[in-house]
N, C-alpha and C positions, 0 to 999 in steps of 0.2 A: 719315044715314050715307053716307060716300063710297063710291066704287066699290071702293076698296081701303082696308081699315082694319086696322091691326095694334095689338094690345093686349099689352104686356109680352112681346113676342115674343123668344124665345131659341132658339138652335140650337147644339148641341155636336157637333163632330167628334170621333170616337174613333180613337185609334191602337192597333194591336194588335201584339203580339210574334209571333215565328215560331210559337208554340204556340197562337195564337188568343186569348190573354188580353189584356184591355184594359191598355195600357201607360200612357196618359194621355188626358185630354180637353182640348179647346180650345173655348172659347165664341167662335164666329165672329160670332154676333149676340146681343146682350145687352140685354134690357129695352127693346126698340124699340117706340115708339108712333108711329103713322103714320095720317094720314087724308087720302086723296086724292080730290078731287071729280071727278065725270065731266067730260070734255072738257078737262082741264088738260094742259099740257105740263110735266112734272116732270123735273128732272135730279138724279141722285144721284152725288156726287163722293166720291173717297177714294183714297188711295194703295193700292198692292198689299197685300192682306192686311187691308184695313180692314173687310171684311164686306159690301161693296156687291153683289158678285155672288151671295153666299149669300142676301142679302135678296131679290134679284131672283128667284132660283129658288123662293122661297116664294110669290111672287106668281102663279106658274103651277102651284103645287103639285108642282113637281119635287122639292122638299124639304118635309118636314112639321116643324112646330115640336117642339122638345124640351120647351119650356114656352111658355105663353102661347097666343095665338090670332091668326090672320090670316083676315079675312073678305073674300071676293071677290064683289062684287055680291050681298051678302046670304047667301053660302054659305060655311060653315066648311070649310077645307081638311082638317080632321081627320075630316070625315064622308065616308067612302069612297064612298058612292053618288053624291056630288056632284062627284067628281074629273073625270069626263068633261065635265060641264057647265062646270066652272071652266076647263078647258083650252080650251073653245070660247069662253068669255068673255074670257079673258086669253091672248093669243098671245105666243109667245116667239121672238125673233130672236137668234141666237147670234153670237159674235165671228167664227167661221169659217163662211162660208156653205157650204163644201164638206161640212160636217157635217150640213147641213140639206136640201140639194138632192139628190133621189134620182132624178129623171126624166132621160131621155136627150134630151128636147126640152123647151124652156122651158114651153110651154103645158101639156104633160102634167104637169110638176112642180107648176105652180100649181093644176091641177085635182085633184091627188091627195087633198088634204084633203076637199074637198066630195064627191068620189067615195067616200071612206072612210066618210063618215057617211050614205051612201045617198041622196044627192040625185038627182033625175031628170036625165038627160043634158042636156036643154035648160037647166036651171038651173045645172048645172055649167059649161057653156060661157058662159053669161051672166056668172057670177061670174069666170071666167077673163078674159073680155073686159074687164070693169070693173076688175079688179085690175091687169091689165097697163097699162091706160090710166092709172090713178091713179098708178102708179109709173114711168110713162114708158118702159115696156118693150114696147109693142105691136109695134114694128118688129122685135123680136128673138124673137117668139113661136115661130118655127120653127127657131131656132138651137139648137145643142147648148150646154148650160151650160158645158161644158168649154172652149169657145172664147170665152167672155165675159171681160171684165176683172173685177177684184175688186169694183169698185163696182157693175158690172152684175149680178154674181152676188148681191151683197147685196140689190139691189133686187128680184131674182127671189125671194129668200127672204122679203122683206117682202110681196111680192105673194102668195106662197103662204099667208102668215098672214092677209093681208087677205081672201083668198077664203073664209075661215072666218067672216067677218063678226064679228070680235071687238069688244067694247066697249073693250078696252084692249090695247095692244101694249107689251111690255117688250123693250127693245133692250139687250142685255148687251155693251157696248163694241163696237158694230157697225162702227166705223171703225178699230179698233185695228190691223188688218192692211192697211189701204189707204193708197195714196199720197194727196197733197193733192187731186188731181182726183177720186179715188174718194170721199173724204170729203165733198166738195162735192155729188156726185151723190146720195149716200145721205141727207145731211142735208136736201137739198131735198125728197126723197120723204117724209122724216119730218115736216118742217114742213107740207107739203101735207096729209098725213093728219090732222094735228092741226087745222089752221086751216080747211081746206076740207071735211073729212069729219067733224069733231067727235069723232074718236077720242082717247081718253085715251092719251097717250104718256109712257112712263117711260124715260128715256135714262140708262143707266149709262155713264159716260165718265171719262177723265182728261184730255181735251182741253178746256181752259177756254173757248176761243173758241166751243165748240159749245153752251154753255148760256146765252149772254147773252140769248137770246129766251125763256127758260123762264118759266113763271108762278111756279114755286117751285123752290128749290134746297135739297137736303139734303146735308150733309157728314157722312161717316162716318169714325170712327177707332176702332180696337180694338173693333169690334162695336157701337159706340154711335153714335147721331145726335148730333153735337156742335155743329152749326150748322144753322139753318133760316131761310130768308127769301127775298126776291126776289133776282135776280142783283145788283142794285145794292147791296142791304143786305149781301150776302155779300162782294162784291168791294170794298166799302168797308173791309174788315177785312184788309188785306194782310198785316200782321205776324202776325195770328192764323192765317191760312191757312198761312203759312210754318211756324208751329209744328206744324201737322198735315202737313207735308211736301208741301204743294200749292203750285202756282204760280198766277198770275192771268193774264188776257189781257195780251198785250204792251203794248197801249195803256194798260191800267189800271196796269201796272207803271211805264210811263214817266210817267204823270200823278202817280203816288205819289212817284216820285223827284223830279219837279219841285216838288211840294208840299213835300217835305223840304228842298229847296234854297231855299225861301222864296217860290216862285211861288204867288200867291193863286188857287188853283183847287180845286174840290171833290174829295173822294174818290169812288170808285165810278164813274169815267168808263169807259164800255164801248165806245165807238166813236171812230174818228179824227175823225168829224164833231163829236162832243161835245167832244173835246179842242181842236180848232181853234176852236170857238165859245167855249170857256172862256178860251183864250189871247187871243182878240180883244176880250174884254170889258174 
């Protein structure tokens, strides 16, 4: 069994009228099956309202299934005594780091989680040192988070989750509020955690360029997983992605248009280097 496994997972949002009666229900996640192996870099794509963020919140037990099951490292999220352990195993990084950073100094914020679970002081500071180093934020440890850039704040949020020593980190559109430079900063930290530290990373995003290095890509639409495969397998299906209101990386789009114009190059090109190589053959 993988570190995260969903079986026929469903979740319904309920809307209420002014008198507190249920007005209607909407299935945000519908019959989702998922099996994620330890150490993988997973990307989940989907347009707004596709259910990807709702699915992400189940991986950290912030939401519990209406139907079906989701297992995190062998623990069922519906078992209430397991919730604290699950949230230590699967850390969550949100879109807006200001919603997650609570310390007045960077190192205090990163140490909040370990302190909250009662670790001895020396272990807390060891984890703070390691997490700041892994996210490239050691030089800012004495800074106020309020004076950091958006990308730096997000790396502090990641460091705070890393200090809890999770097996898995779920990042819910962590670059959506950042400029291009901030996105580069955060993605480098994410890739390093996966490749250098062996942490399972699940990236929820709508930026196609961010997922070209993923091990697996899942595409969601109307609460369902409608596509699954490697980045090359997914981005080889340009027209199908457009049916789900999704774009592809610019270089993939260019290669697709050249192919439609009669140029003999393969689908699923992911980088400028690949495109240049295909054109030179």
